[in-house]
C-alpha positions in Angstrom: -29.1 31.4 -138.7 -32.6 30.9 -140.1 -34.8 28.3 -138.1 -35.0 25.0 -139.5 -37.3 21.8 -139.0 -37.1 18.3 -139.6 -39.4 15.5 -138.6 -38.1 12.0 -137.8 -39.3 8.6 -137.7 -36.2 6.5 -137.2 -32.5 6.8 -135.8 -30.4 9.4 -137.7 -28.9 12.9 -137.7 -31.2 15.7 -137.2 -28.3 18.3 -138.2 -24.9 17.5 -139.3 -23.5 20.7 -138.3 -23.3 22.5 -135.2 -26.8 23.9 -134.1 -29.1 25.4 -131.4 -31.9 23.0 -130.4 -35.1 25.1 -129.8 -37.6 22.2 -129.1 -39.8 19.4 -130.4 -43.2 18.3 -131.4 -44.2 14.9 -131.0 -46.6 14.6 -134.2 -47.2 10.7 -133.8 -47.6 9.3 -130.3 -44.2 7.5 -129.4 -44.3 3.6 -128.4 -42.8 2.5 -125.0 -39.5 3.5 -126.1 -37.7 6.8 -125.5 -35.8 8.8 -127.9 -32.3 10.1 -126.8 -30.7 13.3 -128.3 -27.1 13.4 -128.7 -24.8 16.4 -129.7 -22.9 14.6 -132.5 -23.0 12.8 -135.8 -23.7 9.5 -134.3 -25.0 7.7 -131.2 -21.7 8.0 -129.7 -22.1 11.9 -128.7 -22.9 13.3 -125.6 -26.5 13.2 -124.3 -28.5 16.4 -124.4 -31.9 15.2 -123.8 -34.4 12.5 -123.9 -38.0 12.3 -125.0 -39.8 10.0 -122.5 -41.4 6.7 -123.7 -45.2 6.8 -124.4 -45.3 10.6 -125.0 -48.5 11.6 -126.8 -49.0 13.3 -130.2 -49.4 16.9 -129.3 -46.7 17.3 -126.8 -44.5 20.3 -127.2 -41.2 21.0 -125.6 -39.6 24.4 -126.4 -36.4 25.6 -124.3 -36.0 29.3 -123.0 -32.4 28.7 -123.6 -31.8 26.6 -126.9 -29.3 23.6 -126.2 -26.2 24.3 -128.0 -25.0 21.0 -130.0 -21.3 21.8 -131.1 -20.9 18.6 -133.5 -24.4 18.4 -134.7 -27.7 16.9 -133.4 -28.4 13.0 -133.5 -31.6 11.2 -132.3 -31.7 7.6 -131.3 -35.3 6.1 -132.0 -36.2 3.3 -129.7 -39.4 2.7 -130.9 -42.1 4.2 -133.1 -43.5 7.8 -133.5 -42.8 10.8 -135.1 -41.1 14.2 -133.8 -40.5 17.3 -135.5 -37.4 19.0 -134.5 -36.7 23.0 -134.4 -33.5 23.9 -134.6 -31.3 26.6 -136.2 
């Protein structure tokens, strides 16, 4: 699989198919609300990660072992900010 990148600013699908999440970069600081990552096509999926509230721009999280998302990857954005997801 080829690496893909997607920047999000609002709740929605990051990937609509099975994928491996390699990491994320905050490009615009998050407000005082976290971003929840789910394995699925909706917010009903299993939680696979959380990006903490008030994460500063420039924060990077790269996983040594990618997180397998069997149904897709969905992000619930409770506030404001921009995150670039790196996945395949």
